N, C-alpha and C positions, 0 to 999 in steps of 0.2 A: 190227460196231463199228469205230470209227476213233478218231483223236486229232488234236490240233492243237498245233503248236509256236507259242508266242507270244514276241515280242521287243519290247523298248521302243525307241521312236524319238522324235526331235523333228521329223522331216521326213516326216510321213505323206503329204502331197500328192505330193512327188517320188517317193516309194516306190510309190504307186499308179500313177503314170505309167510308172515303170520296169518294174514287174513285169507290168503288163497290156500295155504297148506294146512292150517289148523281149524279154520272156521268154514272151509269149503266155499268161499266166495269166488266169484269170477271177476276178472278185470273187464269192466264195461267199456271204459275209455282210458287209454294211456296217453296223456298229453305232455309227456316229458317230466316236468317238475310237479305236475298234478296227476294223480292217478285216481280214477273213479271205480269203485267196487260195486258189485251187485250181489245181493243175497235175496233171492225171490224178487219181490218188488221194492226192496229196500236199496236205495242208491246213496252211497256216502263216499266222500273223497278226502284224500290227504294231499296237501300242497307243501312242498319243501320250502321252508322259510327260516328265518333266524331265531325263531322261538317255537315252543311247543305248547299247544293247547291240550292240556291233559286233564281238565276238569270235567269234560263231557263224559257221558255214559252211553255206550252203544248197546242197544238191546236187540237180541235175536230171539225170536220165538219159534217153537217147534210144534209138530202135530201130536206129540205124545210125551208122557213122562219118561218113557224108555229112551227116547231120543235125547232128552235133557241129561239123563244118566250117562248115556254114551258120550256126550260132549264133555261131561264132567270128568269122565275117565280119560278122555283124550287130552284135556287141559289140566290134569291133576297137578302138574308141576307148578302151574301158575294160578291155581284156584285159590280163592280166599277162604272158601268153606264148601262143604258138600251141599247137595240139593236139599231144600227144605220147603215145606208148605207155608206160604205167606197168607195167613187167614184174612188179613185186612183187604188184600186185593184178589184173594182167591186164585193165586197162581202158585206154580211149583218152579223154584228158581235156584240158581247159584251164581256166584260172581267170580270173575277172574280179572287179570291185568294184561293189557297188551304191551308190546315192547316200549311204548312211551310211558307206561304206568297208568294210563287211563282205564277206567272201569269198563269191563265187558260183562253184560248180563245175558244169561241163557235161561229161557223160561218157557213154561207151558201154561196156557189159560185153562183153568178147570171148567169155566163156563163157556158155552158156545160164543163165537165171535162173528162179526159181520164179515162180508167178503173182503179178501185181501190178496188172493192169488194173482200172480202174473199170468199172462196168456199161456206161456209154455207150461207153467206149473199146472194150470187148470187142465190142459189137454193131457199132460203126462200122469197126473195123479188121480184122475177120475176112475172110480171103481164101481162095480156092481155091488150094491149093499143089500143084504138080505136079513140083517138083524138091526133093530132100532131101539133107542131109548124110549122111555114112556113120555118124554117131553112133547107137548103139542106144538105144532107149527103155527106161529102167530098169523092171523089173517092178514095183517099189514105186510108181513114178509111175503106171503103167497101172492098178494096183490102186486107187490113190487116185481116179483118174478114174472107174473103174467104181463105186466106192463112192458117189461123188457122183451118178452116174446112177441110183442106186436111187430117187432122188426124182423121176424122170420121171413126169409125169401119164399116166394110162392110163384107158381106158374102165372105169368102175365100180371103179377101183383094182384091176383084175384082175392087173396086172403080168405080162402074158403075153409081154413082149419079152425078148430076150436078145442077147448079143454073142458072136461067134465070132472068136477071135484067129487070125490067119494069119501065121506067121513062118517057114514052110518056104520056102526059096528056090525050089525047083522049082515049088511051088504058085503063088508070086507071079509067076514067069515065065510059067506057063501062063495065069494070069489076065490078064497083060499082052497076050496075043495074042487074047483072046476077042472084043474089039470094036475091034481095030486101034488107031487113034490115041486113041480115047476111054479105053481101058484101059492105054495105054502107061505112065502114071505108076506102075503097080504094080512095074515093073521097076526103078524108081529109088528105091523106098521100102524101108526096113528091115523093115516089116511092114504088115499091113492088118487091118481089122476089118469083119466082116460084121454087119449089124444086122437082126434078124429078129423075127417075132412068131408065136406058136402059136395058130391059130384055135380049138383045143380049149379054150384058156384065156380068150381074149378074143373078143368078138363083133365087134370093130373092129380086126382084125389089121393092115390096111394103115395106118390112122391111127396106131395105137399104135407100129408099127415106125418110121414116118416121124418122129413126135415124138421117139422114143427116139434116132433117128439124129441129128437136129439138136441135141438136148441133148448128145449125145456130141461132136459137132463143135465146139460152143461151149465145152464144158468142156476139150477138148483144146487149143483156142486159148488159153484162159485160162492153161494151164500151158506155153505156148510151143511146142506141137506143131501141125504143119500137117496138114490133111486136104483131101479133094476129093470132093464128092458125085458118084459115078459111077452113073448110072442104067442101066436095062436089064439088071440083074443077076438078076432073078427068073426064072431059066432052069433047066430040068431038068438040063442038063449041069453047070452051075455048082454047083447044090445037090448033085448026085451027087459031084462032085470034092471038095467041102468037108464032106460028111457031114451035110448039112442035110436034114431030111425034106421031101419034095416038097409036103406039105400046108402047110408053113410059108410065110409071106410074107417075102421077102427085099427089104427096102426099098432098100438100097444096100450096096456094099462100098467103104470108103474107104481109100486108102493113108494111112499114119500115120508121121510122123517129124519130125525137126527141119528146118524150112525152110532151103533153101540161101540164100534171101533173104526175111527176114520183113517188110521194108519195101516190100511190094508196093503199087503205086498202085491206088486204087479205080477200077473201070470207070465209064464215064460213066453218070450217073443222071438220070432224069426228075425234074422238080420234084415236091415233096411233094403239091401240089394235084392232080396227075394220078392219084394213087392214092386220092383221096377222091371217091366217086361219090354224088351226092345222089339 
């Protein structure tokens, strides 16, 4: 479920131009005299009325300080001031005015925040992360992610997949040397997670483990955590080191932690038409 903030205006046309053209919002619903905008998972609307509600403040937050700086440059003609660090709230921010004169804030949270991505943002922004901060992943957050992953689809709903947490530094360093550069990210992560499936429970161990792994990767990104699918982990020596039965299928082991840089650029992609075969 979600919600919408509505405000009154006498200038619906200029507001449409401003929020779509300057702040990169999309029109979510156009109801004639009421227009609803979408910015990520932020829904807000303006309704044409005989008065203007200009006392509200609309806040847009971004993935990096660089994006805030970029927006400040874009809105320099209507900016109240340049970006500054607000020590009280530990944010990086600046203010501008929309065509009605109401305050628009653009900011970046210096501290990690809880999940906020919309579904399409989650899928479009997920990246393979190989460098992490030193911040530890709270156990409560990890438990929340695993709780969500109980809803992973599996063959005949057998639920034969499982997650193995690896937070022992010696084990992480050992893993980092198993496949040279491919597994080097383990040395830079505070923890890792192995995703497996038991063929005694499911007749589709490989498929179930891979689905469970990607579900975990997406859920982790939703909560601000970075991962990286590392293949070639279904090996006897790795299973022995981690206490995973040899008969189980090990889809991947992913490093897990807060990304050193969450605003990673997307690698070059082929056009959508190339993925559709008639």
